[in-house]
C-alpha positions in Angstrom: 115.2 213.8 -200.6 115.7 210.2 -199.4 119.4 210.9 -198.9 119.1 214.2 -197.0 119.1 212.8 -193.5 122.1 210.5 -193.9 124.2 213.4 -195.4 123.2 215.6 -192.5 124.3 213.0 -190.1 127.6 212.6 -191.9 128.2 216.4 -191.8 127.5 216.5 -188.0 130.0 213.7 -187.6 132.6 215.6 -189.6 132.1 218.8 -187.6 132.3 216.8 -184.4 135.7 215.4 -185.5 137.0 218.9 -186.2 136.4 219.8 -182.5 139.1 217.3 -181.5 141.8 219.3 -183.5 143.3 216.0 -184.6 142.3 212.4 -185.0 143.1 209.2 -187.0 140.1 209.6 -189.3 140.9 213.1 -190.5 142.8 213.7 -193.7 146.5 214.8 -193.1 147.0 218.5 -192.8 148.2 221.1 -192.5 145.3 223.4 -193.0 145.8 226.6 -191.1 149.5 225.7 -190.9 150.0 226.4 -194.6 151.7 229.7 -195.5 149.7 232.8 -194.6 146.6 230.8 -193.9 145.8 232.3 -190.5 143.7 235.3 -191.2 142.6 238.3 -189.1 138.9 239.3 -188.9 136.3 237.1 -190.6 137.7 235.9 -193.9 135.8 233.2 -195.7 138.7 232.7 -198.1 140.7 231.4 -195.1 139.2 228.0 -195.5 139.9 224.4 -196.6 138.0 221.5 -198.0 137.7 218.6 -195.5 135.5 215.5 -195.7 132.9 217.1 -197.9 132.6 220.4 -196.1 134.7 223.5 -195.3 136.8 224.4 -192.3 138.1 227.9 -191.5 141.3 229.6 -190.1 140.0 233.1 -189.3 139.5 234.9 -186.0 135.8 234.2 -186.0 136.9 230.9 -184.4 137.8 232.9 -181.2 134.2 233.7 -180.4 132.6 231.8 -177.5 131.5 228.3 -178.7 132.7 229.4 -182.1 135.0 226.5 -183.1 132.5 224.1 -184.6 133.6 224.8 -188.2 137.3 225.6 -187.5 140.1 223.5 -189.0 141.6 220.9 -186.7 145.0 222.8 -186.4 143.5 226.3 -185.8 144.3 226.6 -182.1 147.9 225.3 -182.1 148.8 227.3 -185.2 146.8 230.5 -184.9 146.3 230.8 -181.1 149.3 228.9 -179.6 149.2 230.8 -176.3 146.0 229.1 -175.2 147.2 225.7 -176.3 149.0 223.4 -173.9 151.9 221.4 -175.3 150.9 217.9 -176.3 150.5 215.6 -173.3 150.7 218.5 -170.8 148.0 220.4 -168.9 148.3 224.2 -168.9 149.0 225.5 -165.4 146.6 228.2 -164.1 147.8 231.7 -163.7 149.1 232.5 -160.2 147.5 234.8 -157.7 148.9 238.3 -157.6 149.0 241.1 -155.0 151.1 244.1 -154.6 153.4 243.2 -157.5 154.1 239.8 -156.0 153.2 236.3 -157.4 151.6 233.7 -155.2 151.2 230.0 -156.1 148.3 227.8 -155.1 148.3 227.3 -151.3 150.3 230.5 -150.6 148.9 232.9 -148.0 149.2 236.6 -147.2 147.9 238.9 -144.4 145.3 241.5 -145.1 145.0 243.4 -141.8 144.1 240.8 -139.2 142.7 238.4 -141.8 144.4 235.7 -143.9 144.1 235.3 -147.6 144.9 232.0 -149.4 145.5 231.4 -153.1 143.0 228.7 -153.8 142.5 226.8 -157.1 138.9 226.5 -158.0 136.8 226.6 -161.2 140.0 225.9 -163.2 141.8 229.1 -162.0 143.5 230.5 -158.9 141.6 233.0 -156.8 142.1 234.7 -153.4 139.9 233.5 -150.6 140.1 235.8 -147.5 138.6 235.6 -144.0 136.4 238.6 -143.1 136.6 238.8 -139.3 136.5 242.3 -137.6 139.9 243.5 -136.5 140.5 245.0 -133.1 141.7 248.3 -134.7 139.3 250.0 -137.1 140.4 253.2 -138.8 136.7 254.2 -139.1 136.3 254.1 -135.3 139.4 256.3 -134.9 138.1 258.7 -137.4 134.5 258.9 -136.0 135.7 259.4 -132.4 138.3 262.0 -133.2 136.1 263.9 -135.5 133.6 264.9 -132.8 135.2 266.6 -129.7 131.8 266.5 -127.9 132.3 262.8 -127.3 134.8 263.7 -124.7 137.5 261.1 -125.5 140.2 260.4 -128.1 141.1 257.3 -130.1 144.4 255.9 -131.3 145.9 253.0 -133.2 148.0 250.7 -131.0 150.8 248.6 -132.4 150.1 245.8 -129.8 146.7 245.2 -131.5 148.1 245.2 -135.0 146.9 242.2 -137.0 144.8 241.0 -134.1 141.2 239.9 -134.6 138.5 241.4 -132.3 137.2 238.0 -131.3 140.7 237.0 -130.1 141.1 240.4 -128.3 137.9 239.8 -126.4 139.4 236.6 -125.1 143.1 237.3 -124.6 143.0 241.0 -123.6 140.1 240.6 -121.3 139.4 237.3 -119.6 136.6 237.7 -117.0 133.7 235.2 -117.5 130.2 236.5 -117.4 129.1 237.0 -113.8 126.5 234.5 -112.3 123.3 235.9 -110.8 124.5 234.6 -107.4 127.3 237.2 -107.4 124.9 240.1 -107.7 123.4 238.9 -104.4 126.8 239.1 -102.6 126.6 240.9 -99.3 126.9 244.7 -99.8 128.6 247.2 -97.6 126.7 250.3 -96.5 128.7 253.0 -95.0 126.1 255.8 -95.2 128.7 258.4 -94.3 127.4 262.0 -94.2 130.6 263.6 -95.3 131.8 265.9 -98.0 133.9 264.0 -100.5 136.7 265.7 -102.4 136.1 266.4 -106.0 139.4 264.6 -106.9 141.0 261.6 -105.3 143.9 259.6 -106.6 145.3 256.6 -104.6 148.7 257.1 -106.2 149.0 260.5 -104.6 147.3 259.7 -101.3 149.5 256.6 -100.8 152.8 257.3 -102.6 154.8 254.2 -103.4 152.0 251.9 -102.1 150.1 251.6 -105.3 151.1 248.8 -107.8 152.2 250.1 -111.2 150.2 249.3 -114.3 150.7 245.6 -115.3 150.6 244.3 -118.9 148.7 241.0 -118.9 150.1 240.3 -122.3 148.2 238.2 -124.8 146.6 236.2 -122.0 143.0 236.5 -120.8 144.1 236.9 -117.2 142.5 240.2 -116.2 140.6 238.4 -113.5 144.0 237.4 -111.9 145.9 240.6 -112.6 143.2 243.0 -111.2 142.8 240.9 -108.1 146.5 240.6 -107.4 147.2 244.3 -107.8 144.2 245.3 -105.6 145.3 242.9 -102.8 148.8 244.2 -103.1 147.7 247.8 -102.8 145.5 247.0 -99.8 148.2 245.0 -98.0 150.5 248.0 -98.2 147.8 250.5 -97.2 146.2 248.4 -94.4 149.6 247.4 -93.0 150.7 251.1 -93.1 153.6 250.2 -95.4 155.0 247.3 -93.4 153.8 244.7 -96.0 154.4 246.6 -99.2 154.3 243.6 -101.3 153.7 243.0 -105.0 151.7 239.8 -105.3 151.9 237.6 -108.4 148.9 237.0 -110.7 150.7 233.8 -111.7 149.6 232.3 -108.4 146.1 232.4 -109.6 146.8 231.7 -113.2 148.7 228.5 -112.5 147.4 227.3 -109.1 143.7 228.3 -109.2 142.8 225.9 -111.9 139.4 224.5 -110.7 136.6 226.0 -112.9 139.2 228.3 -114.5 140.6 228.3 -118.0 143.9 230.1 -117.5 144.7 232.5 -120.4 141.2 231.9 -121.9 139.5 233.3 -118.9 138.4 232.8 -115.3 135.6 233.4 -112.7 136.4 236.2 -110.3 134.4 234.6 -107.4 136.5 231.5 -107.7 139.7 233.6 -107.7 138.6 235.5 -104.6 137.8 232.3 -102.8 141.2 230.9 -103.7 142.9 234.0 -102.4 140.9 233.7 -99.2 141.5 230.0 -98.6 144.9 229.3 -100.0 146.5 232.8 -100.3 149.0 234.2 -102.8 152.8 234.6 -103.1 154.8 237.6 -104.2 156.1 238.4 -107.7 159.7 237.8 -106.7 158.9 234.3 -105.6 156.7 233.4 -108.6 157.0 235.9 -111.5 154.2 236.5 -113.9 154.7 234.7 -117.2 151.4 235.5 -119.1 150.9 231.8 -119.7 149.8 228.8 -117.6 152.7 227.0 -115.9 152.8 224.0 -113.5 152.0 225.2 -110.0 155.1 224.6 -107.8 153.2 225.0 -104.5 151.3 222.6 -102.3 147.7 223.6 -101.6 148.2 223.8 -97.8 151.7 225.3 -97.8 153.0 228.6 -96.5 155.6 231.1 -97.6 158.4 229.2 -95.9 157.6 225.9 -97.5 157.0 227.7 -100.8 160.6 229.0 -100.6 159.4 232.6 -100.5 160.9 235.4 -98.4 158.3 237.2 -96.1 158.7 241.0 -95.7 158.0 240.9 -92.0 159.4 238.5 -89.4 156.1 237.2 -88.1 154.7 236.5 -91.6 154.6 232.8 -92.4 151.2 232.3 -94.0 150.7 233.3 -97.6 149.0 236.6 -98.3 145.3 236.0 -97.7 142.1 238.1 -97.7 138.7 238.0 -96.1 135.5 237.4 -98.1 134.7 240.1 -100.7 131.8 242.5 -100.3 129.9 244.4 -102.9 129.8 248.2 -103.1 126.5 249.5 -104.6 126.2 253.2 -104.0 128.6 255.7 -105.5 129.3 257.4 -102.1 130.1 254.0 -100.5 132.6 253.2 -103.3 134.3 256.6 -102.8 134.5 256.1 -99.1 135.9 252.6 -99.4 138.6 253.7 -101.8 139.5 256.7 -99.7 139.9 254.6 -96.5 141.1 251.2 -97.7 142.4 251.6 -101.2 141.6 250.6 -104.8 138.7 248.2 -105.6 137.8 245.8 -108.3 135.1 246.4 -110.9 133.8 244.5 -113.9 132.8 246.4 -117.1 131.6 245.5 -120.6 134.1 246.1 -123.4 133.2 246.7 -127.1 135.5 247.3 -130.0 135.7 251.1 -129.5 137.3 250.8 -126.0 140.5 249.2 -127.4 141.2 252.5 -129.2 140.9 254.7 -126.1 143.9 257.1 -125.7 142.6 259.9 -123.4 139.6 261.7 -122.0 136.4 260.5 -120.3 135.3 257.3 -122.0 131.7 256.6 -122.9 130.7 253.8 -125.2 129.2 255.0 -128.5 127.7 253.1 -131.4 131.0 253.0 -133.4 132.5 249.8 -134.8 131.2 246.3 -134.1 128.2 246.3 -131.7 127.6 242.5 -131.6 130.9 241.3 -130.1 131.6 242.1 -126.5 133.4 240.8 -123.4 133.8 241.4 -119.7 136.9 243.1 -118.2 138.1 243.2 -114.6 139.8 246.5 -113.7 141.1 248.4 -110.7 139.4 251.7 -109.7 142.0 253.9 -107.9 140.1 257.1 -107.6 137.7 259.6 -109.1 137.5 263.2 -110.3 135.6 265.8 -112.3 136.5 267.7 -115.5 134.4 270.7 -116.4 131.6 269.3 -114.3 131.9 265.8 -116.0 132.4 263.2 -113.3 134.6 260.2 -113.8 136.2 257.1 -112.2 140.0 256.9 -112.4 140.8 253.3 -113.4 144.0 251.2 -113.9 143.8 248.9 -117.0 146.1 245.9 -117.5 147.4 246.5 -121.0 150.7 248.2 -120.1 151.7 251.8 -119.7 151.7 252.5 -123.4 147.9 252.2 -123.6 145.5 255.0 -122.7 146.6 257.6 -120.2 149.9 255.9 -119.1 148.0 252.7 -118.6 145.0 254.3 -117.0 141.6 255.5 -118.3 138.8 257.7 -117.1 135.2 256.6 -117.4 132.0 258.4 -116.8 130.9 258.2 -113.1 127.4 257.9 -111.7 125.7 256.6 -114.8 126.9 253.0 -114.8 128.8 253.5 -118.0 129.6 250.2 -119.7 128.2 248.5 -116.6 131.2 249.4 -114.5 129.0 250.2 -111.5 127.0 247.0 -111.7 129.6 245.0 -109.8 132.2 246.6 -107.6 134.1 244.6 -104.9 136.0 245.5 -101.7 138.0 243.2 -99.5 140.0 243.4 -96.3 143.5 241.8 -96.1 144.9 239.5 -93.5 147.8 241.7 -92.4 150.1 240.6 -89.5 149.5 241.8 -86.0 152.8 243.6 -85.8 151.9 245.8 -88.8 148.6 246.8 -87.2 150.3 248.5 -84.3 
């Protein structure tokens, strides 16, 4: 009994040596490498005597933590696929997707998200971002499944592979309105007249209304909506004498104070710039959908800017008076009917990007946490089966919505579109007023 403990310690040392597969203190093999010595299943006869104990060469060695009593050469002889060559480290298996092989550091797209093949925990695995995309097939399915919603949804290629958080920056652009703007002076017409059920500025002033603009992947709606509204109103208020298409680039590149270019802008700052410094036309300074260096002096005019006026007595840039708020539905209708399209700001959620036709109302489909503010141009109104709507020009090109336009429920402040509506008078030349 006095020798029991030392012998046990010796056996533990021998077994510990066998875990190393080879070593200078082990008797020379081979063990499992002898002819037909690698056995399937559990076979006690597949064993060898080593340092006073037995080591084994059967498949029982493949169990988890099961190699304490395996012969030193079991793995390289009986299980060579899991054994790296001497002096080499086995490379991890690559990432795979769609029948393709990806190495560590390679990336692939999964919708709008990016997946990267990352080595961790001794193997390669996919790590993917999980941001909501602009386009969501579930939103399209939900909207189109219920005709009672009153509008239809589609998938647009211009939003393919785009994240919702980026769309709310680069397809909108209007910064949240300050409380001071809601106290802007309001116009009250209080006209006791019968308004038509339908009114469309494009029909009432043929060739005066600016076509739908595509702002591109640039959060410039604040500049695009303002430029198109002023263009429309110059043509209307000058009776066609100054039918000019003004450039949003004037605001995007020259109105830089407090603004962030393609990442957004304040509409009050933009209106103030148009009132004080004025704008130039599209032919003189084409829209680029990116911020460029402003080529004009702050106190210049069309002649010093190198622009060509449409009327002989026009030298100043195209300027406007101070903007005024329109609060009541009838006042909005009267202002449009007399002076032309107005600007409005609405709240945009994910579902709006999918709009393809009908009278839009925001429903609880898609992401409800992320939202942005969008400046648009209201050109008219109408009714469909007793359902009232505003007729609105968007700035996402003619391929979106109803040829670039959308209809939105009227009289219920849908998506906040009736919370802030703006009218303005243009500084037309005296000759055009005659």
